Structures are given as C-alpha cells and as structure tokens.
C-alpha positions in Angstrom: 18.7 101.6 -25.9 20.9 103.9 -23.8 24.7 103.8 -23.7 24.7 101.8 -20.5 22.9 98.9 -22.1 25.7 98.4 -24.6 28.7 98.7 -22.2 27.1 97.7 -18.9 27.5 94.0 -19.2 28.5 91.2 -16.8 31.6 90.6 -19.0 32.6 94.3 -18.8 32.2 94.3 -15.1 34.6 91.3 -14.9 37.0 93.0 -17.2 37.1 96.0 -14.8 37.4 93.8 -11.9 40.3 91.9 -13.4 42.0 95.2 -14.1 41.6 96.2 -10.3 39.0 98.9 -11.2 36.6 97.6 -8.4 34.5 100.7 -8.1 33.6 100.7 -11.8 32.9 96.9 -11.7 30.6 97.3 -8.7 28.8 100.2 -10.4 28.2 98.0 -13.4 27.0 95.0 -11.2 24.5 97.3 -9.3 23.1 98.7 -12.6 22.6 95.2 -13.7 20.9 94.1 -10.5 18.6 97.0 -10.7 17.3 95.5 -14.0 17.3 91.9 -12.7 17.3 92.0 -9.0 17.0 88.2 -8.7 20.0 87.1 -10.6 22.1 85.1 -8.1 25.3 85.3 -10.3 25.3 89.0 -10.2 24.6 89.2 -6.5 27.5 86.8 -5.8 29.8 88.7 -8.3 29.0 92.0 -6.4 29.5 90.3 -3.1 32.9 89.2 -4.3 33.8 92.8 -5.6 32.8 94.2 -2.2 35.0 91.7 -0.4 37.9 92.7 -2.7 37.2 96.4 -2.0 37.3 95.9 1.7 40.7 94.0 1.4 42.0 96.8 -0.7 40.8 99.4 1.8 42.7 97.6 4.5 45.8 97.5 2.4 45.3 101.3 1.9 45.0 101.8 5.7 48.2 99.7 6.3 50.2 101.8 3.9 48.8 105.0 5.5 49.5 103.8 8.9 53.2 102.9 7.9 53.6 106.4 6.4 52.1 107.9 9.4 54.4 106.1 11.8 57.4 106.9 9.7 56.5 110.6 9.8 56.0 110.4 13.5 59.5 108.8 14.0 61.0 111.5 11.8 59.2 114.3 13.8 60.6 112.9 17.1 64.1 112.8 15.7 63.9 116.3 14.4 62.7 117.5 17.9 65.7 115.6 19.5 68.0 117.3 17.1 66.4 120.8 17.8 67.0 120.2 21.5 70.5 119.1 20.8 71.1 122.2 18.7 69.8 124.5 21.4 71.9 122.9 24.1 75.0 123.2 21.9 74.3 126.9 21.3 74.3 127.8 24.9 
C-alpha cells in the first residue's frame, strides 16, 4: 500500500473541495478514477470540481481585468499631469 492509498479517498477529496482547494481535490478524484474508471459518483464529483474551477478562473479574470483597468486609468491621469506640468514650465 502506498501513501496515496491512505490519503487519496473520496472523503479527502470532498474535504479539499469544501476548503476551496480545488486543484488538490481534482488530483485525488483523477487518481481514484484511474483505479476505478467506471465509478459514476467519482466522474460526477470531478465534473463538479471542474465546473467550480472554471467559475473560479472567471472570477480571477474579472479581478485581473479590474486591476488592469484601474492601472490604465491611473496611467492616463499620470500622462495628463505630465502634459500639464510641461505646459506650466514653459
């Protein structure tokens, strides 16, 4: 028995998923499916994890886009201030 047999269980995958550790949960479900590829409950659980990972990915993209937009606006304001400074110095 290797160490994965002890810790890689459906229950442990659910615990990881409930904690938001979706990558680890998916790893465990994939491991279990390699051992028992026809288990519908594992297939469905992995599909649910994949759906959550996709949602999380979209949320991460939303946050990244928001940060990018904020930086773009700050850059624009900085450029305007530099132009104003240049015109005042003349």
